[in-house]
C-alpha positions as CSV (number, residue, x, y, z in Angstrom):
1,X,265.8,243.8,235.3
2,X,266.0,241.2,238.0
3,X,263.1,239.0,239.0
4,X,263.5,240.0,242.7
5,X,261.2,242.6,244.1
6,X,262.7,245.3,246.3
7,X,259.7,245.1,248.7
8,X,259.6,242.1,251.1
9,X,257.0,239.5,250.3
10,X,254.4,238.2,252.8
11,X,256.8,235.4,253.8
12,X,259.8,237.6,254.6
13,X,258.5,240.4,256.8
14,X,261.1,242.4,258.7
15,X,261.2,242.0,262.5
16,X,258.9,244.2,264.5
17,X,261.8,245.9,266.3
18,X,263.3,247.0,262.9
19,X,260.0,248.4,261.7
20,X,259.4,250.2,265.0
21,X,263.0,251.4,264.9
22,X,262.5,253.1,261.6
23,X,259.3,254.7,262.9
24,X,261.2,256.1,265.9
25,X,264.1,257.3,263.7
26,X,261.8,259.1,261.3
27,X,259.7,260.6,264.1
28,X,262.9,261.8,266.0
29,X,264.3,263.3,262.7
30,X,261.1,265.2,262.1
31,X,261.2,266.6,265.6
32,X,264.8,267.7,265.2
33,X,264.1,269.3,261.8
34,X,261.2,271.2,263.3
35,X,263.3,272.4,266.2
36,X,266.1,273.6,263.8
37,X,263.4,275.4,261.7
38,X,262.0,277.1,264.7
39,X,265.4,278.3,265.9
40,X,266.2,279.7,262.5
41,X,262.9,281.6,262.4
42,X,263.6,282.9,265.9
43,X,267.2,283.9,264.8
44,X,265.8,285.8,261.8
45,X,263.1,287.5,263.9
46,X,265.7,288.6,266.5
47,X,268.0,289.9,263.7
48,X,265.1,291.9,262.3
49,X,264.5,293.6,265.7
50,X,261.5,291.6,266.9
51,X,262.4,290.5,270.4
52,X,260.1,288.7,272.8
53,X,259.9,290.2,276.3
């Protein structure tokens, strides 16, 4: 076990743009995943004969 912590200490915070970048990547990923999930549900509903007019 090494003495180095995986989390940054108070003195070595990551730059703001990196932290915001991760926030944007996670947010965009969740929106994409939700869109894929919605398309799959729509596909299964259409295959089952439920069509929207």
